[in-house]
N, C-alpha and C positions, 0 to 999 in steps of 0.2 A: 205772156210773161216777158218782161224786158230785162236786159242786162242790168239796168239801174236797180230794179227790184231785187235781182239776184245779189248784187253787191251790197245792198242794204241788209239783206238777210245774212250775208257773210260777215258784215260788220257787227250785227247783233250777236252772232256766234263768237266772234273774236272778243267782244266785250265780256261775254259770259266766261270765256276761257281765261281771260286776263284776271278777272276777279277771283279766280281760284288759286292764284299763284302762291299767296302766303301760306295757305293750307297745303297745297300740293307738294311744295318743296320739302315739307316736313315728313311726308309719308314715305316709308321705306318697307317694301318695294313700292314703286309708283302705283297710284290708284288705277284700276282697270276700268275702262269705259267701253261698254258693249256697243259696237257698231258693226253692222254687216259689211263684209269686204265690198269695196266699191268706191265711187267718187267721194261720198261723204266721209268715209273713214280716212281717205287721203287728205281731204280738206281739213278735218279736225286735227290730224297728226301734223300737218304743215303749220297750222295756226299755233298749235301748242309748242312746237319746236321754235318757231320764230319769236313767240312771246315768253319763252323760258319757263314754260309750265310743264313739269314732268307728268305725262299721262301715258298709260299703256293702252293703246287703242287696239281693240281686237274683237273677236266674236263673243257672243253671250256665253256666260258660264252657268253651270247648274244652279238652281235655286238654293239659297242658303250659303253660297260660297262668296258672295259679295259682302264686304264688311260695312260698318256704319258709314265710314267716310266715302266709300265707293258709292253707296246709295245717295249720300248727300251730293256728291259731285255729279252723279247721273241725273238727279232731279234738277240740279242747277243748269245742266247743259241741255236737258231734254227738249224744252220748248223751242230753243233756238236751233237745235240740231234737226228738229222735225219739220222745219218750215219748207214747204214745197218750192218756194222761190229759189232755194239753193240749186235746184236742178237746172237753172238757167245760166249758171256760171260757165264761161268758155272752157273748153277742154284744152289739154296740152300746155305748152310753155306759156301761152298768153294767160291762162287761168292761174298758173303758179305765180307769175309776175304780179297779177292783180291781187292775189292773196297776200303776197309780201307787202305790197303797198298798203293794203287794208290793215294788216297787223301792225305795221309801223305807225300808221295814223292813230290807231286805237291806243297803242302804247304811249304816244306823245300826249294824248288827251286824257290819260288815265289818272287816277289819284296820285300816282308816283310823281306827277309834275309838281306836287306841293312839297316833296321831300327836299330838304337842304342837302347840298353837296357833301357836307361833312356832318357826322353825328356829333352831338354834344357828349362830353365825357365828364362823369361825376368824379369827385375827389378820390374815390376808391377804385377808379378805373372802369366802372360800368359805362358801357356805350349806350346812348339813348338816341334812336332814330327820331328826327325832328321834322315836322311838317308845318308849313306856314303859308298863309295866303293874305292878300290885301297889301295896302301901301305901307312899306316899312316906316314911313314917317307918321303914320296914324297912331292913335292910342293903342296900346297893346292889350290883347285879351288872350289869356292862356286857358286851355282846357285840360284839367287833370281828369282824364277819362277813366272808365272802369278798368280795374287792374286786369292785365292780360288780354285786353281786347285790341284787335288791329285798329290802327288809327283811321283806316278807311271807314269805319263805322261813323266817324265824325264828319264825313264828307259834306253832308248837307249843312252842318254848322259852319264849316269853313266857307262854303259858298255863300251862305246867308250873311254871316258877320263880316266876311272879307270885303263887302261893299263899303263898309264904314270904318273898319278897324284892321289892325295888324293882328290876325288871328293865328294862334300857335297851339299845336298839341304835340305830343311825343308818345312813344311806346315804352311799355314797362321794361325796366332793367332786367337783363338776363333771359328774356323770353323771345326776343326778335333779332338778336345778333348772335353770332357764334361766340359764346362765352365759355371756354373750356374750364375756366377757374371760377365757376359760379359759386362754389362753396366758400370762396374767400371774399365774396362781395357782401355788402350789407343787404339785408332783406326786410328789416323792420320798418315801421312807419316813419321813423326819423330819417332813414336813408332815402325813402321815397319822397318825403317832403323836401329833402335836400336836392332832389332831382329837379324840382320846380326852379330853383335858383341856378342850378347848373345849366338848364335850358335858357333861362333869361340871360345869364352871363355869356353863353355861347352866341346869342344874337345881339348882345349889347343893349339889352332892355333894362332900364333902371327900375321902373315900377310898372305894374300891370294889374288889370282886373283878372280875377281868378275864378273860373267856373269849375266846380267839382261834380262829376257825374258818378252816381252810384257810390262805389267804394272810394272813388276819387274825391268825394266830399270830405272824407276823413283826412285824406292827404292835404286837401286845401286848407282845412282847419289847422292842421299841424304846421303848414307853411306860414299861415297868417300869425300863428302863435310864435313861431321861431323868428321871423323877420317882418314884423308888422309894418315897418316903414316902407317896404317894397310892394305892398299890396294895396291897391286903390279901393277895391270892393271885392265882395265874395258873392257867388251864386252857388247854392248847394241844391243839387237836383236828385231827388229820389235816393237820398242817403240811407244807409243801414248803419245804425249807431248802437254801440254798446254803452249803456248809461248806468251800469251798476246792476245790483241784484234784482231790482224791479224793472229792468229795462224792457220796454214793450217790444216783443218780437213775435212774428208769425211762425207757425210750425215749420214752414218751408225754410225760413232763415235759420232756425235752430238745427234742422236736419243738415243743411249745407255746412254750417259751422262744424258740426260733429264729424262729418265726412272729411272736411279739409283738415281738421285736427289730426285725424288718423293718418291721412296721406302725408302730412307734413313731418311725421316722425322720422321716416327714412324712405329710401327709394323702394325697398321691398314692400313696405306698407302701401306706398302710392300705387305700385303695380297691382296689389291685391284688390284695391277698391276702385281702380281706374274705370273699369267697365260699368260698375254700379253708378258712379258719379256721372259718367257720360250718358247713361240711360236716363238719369234724373233730369239732366239738362236738356236732353234731346226732346223730351216730352213737352217742354214749354217754349221751344225755340221755333219761330216762324221759318218755314222752308226757304224763304227768299233771303234770309240772313244767316242760315245755319253754317254756311261755309266761312263766315267771319266769327260769329259768336262762339263756335265750338273750336276755334283755333287752339286754345291752350290745352285741349284734350287730345290733340293729334297723336301724341306719344306719351308713354308713362313718365319719361324724363321731363317733358314740358309740364305735365300735370303735377309732378312733384314740385317743380319750381313755382308753378302758379299757386299751389296750396301754401307754400312757405310765404310767398309775397302777399297773397290775398288774405290768408289767415291772419297775418300780422295786422292788417287793416280792420278786419271784421271783429277781431278779438280785443283790440285796445280800448280801454276805458276812455271815452272822449271827454269826460268831465273836466280833467285838467286842461284840455285843449280849448275849452270854452271860456276859461277864465281870462279876462283881459282882452278878448277879441271884440273890439268895438267898431269895426269897419261897417260901413253900409252893407247889409247882407240881404239877399233874396233867398228864401228857403221854399222850394217847390216840391210838392208831393201830390198824391191823388187819393180820392176816396176808395179806389179799388185796387191799389197796388198790392199784389199777392206775394211779393218778395220782401220788401222792406215796409215794416209797419208805419203807416202815416203818423201814428202817435209819436213815434220817435222824432220825426221831422218837426212836429208841433212843439215838442219839448225843447228841442235845440233852438227853434225860433224864439220860444219864450225866454230862454236863458241868455240869448244874445241881445244886448241893449239896443242895437240899431238894426234889428232884423224885421223883415216883412215876410209873413207867411202867405203863400198862395196854395190853396188846396183845389186842384182841378177835379172835375167830375169823374174823369177817367184817365188812365195812363199808367205806364210802368216803365221798367228799364228799357224795354225794346222800343216802345213808342217814343221814348226820349230821343233815341238815335234817328228815328224816322221823322222827327220834328212834327209830331202829330198835334192836332188841336191848335191852341194858340201859344205854343211854347216859344216860337220865334218872336212873336209879338211881346211876350213877357220879357224875354232876354233883352231885346233891343230897347224896350221901354225903360228897363232898369239901368242899362248901360248909359243911355242918353241922359238919364236923370242924375247920374253920378259920373261926370267927366273925369278922364284920366288926370293923374297928378294931384288928386284931391284927397289923398289919404289923411285920416285924422292925425293931428299933431301928437307926438309921443313924448 
């Protein structure tokens, strides 16, 4: 075993640790990671400290004492922490110096490199962490991602589209920054649609293509309805739409709506149903993305905020938002989406005069972030067909 192989294994562990930071900083007390005393425990502790990821590294605890998020973190770290090549790292000061260099290199190459130095600020004072890739002079493409999801879930999209476009996304108001005055901030769909333009103004972007992922599709529609002259085109991916009394919904969608409505009433109600909702989400979340997808469930306070914000999107009647939206629009769904009924996307596409519907054979909200199938090809083909600055005259 060579030192090069050992350093490669340590780099893999550092990347796994860094990916946990968004979740780990929200957990109080820090998540426990069971590692027997010895070099690996020291290595993990050193990496976590250098990368700013609060973890409590120590011996195993009795079965049943680890919480959901400790299990998620343990599963995330397990493969990298178990690599035998780690035994080849040099001991003593040379090893610690090497770990510091590895951690710093991983931090420099992480998703954080896409974050702007300053957050965008909405008119009501909400701070919006912004991430951008690509040439600032290229046509702008904004991603209104799923409510409450870390921007890192869009990393593959930034890397793909950043080759041709100025690609931008941001994180949901009130969920990713320290907002002690959350109750004074707007939380409805109108406020979240306004964040689209706060981000554009922050970066000096006049017009942009707008992609909406999941609940972000509703935000995208609201933004296009509000300021149509600033939107070049729309892409709506796996949206869940409220279309009135006969709205096509799957049981999973209805159950999620009901739980969010209960939790959004007040913080006590959110605390009461927090564990139930977390269990529901955990069952359908791939282990390799659980540390990101389950971020808004890390605490009952985050969960309350998430339900206020996401509930506003899932409950709003989109019928008024569809009126007058005549931008070139791509609507994407799949035959087997078990969260958002594909019939809802089909109806939205039917109602928009310049929409094209693409029904993929398979896919859902998670595969969307993984850029599975031909999703990247669909997105690029549509954007190339509708160059920036070509919004329909108003």
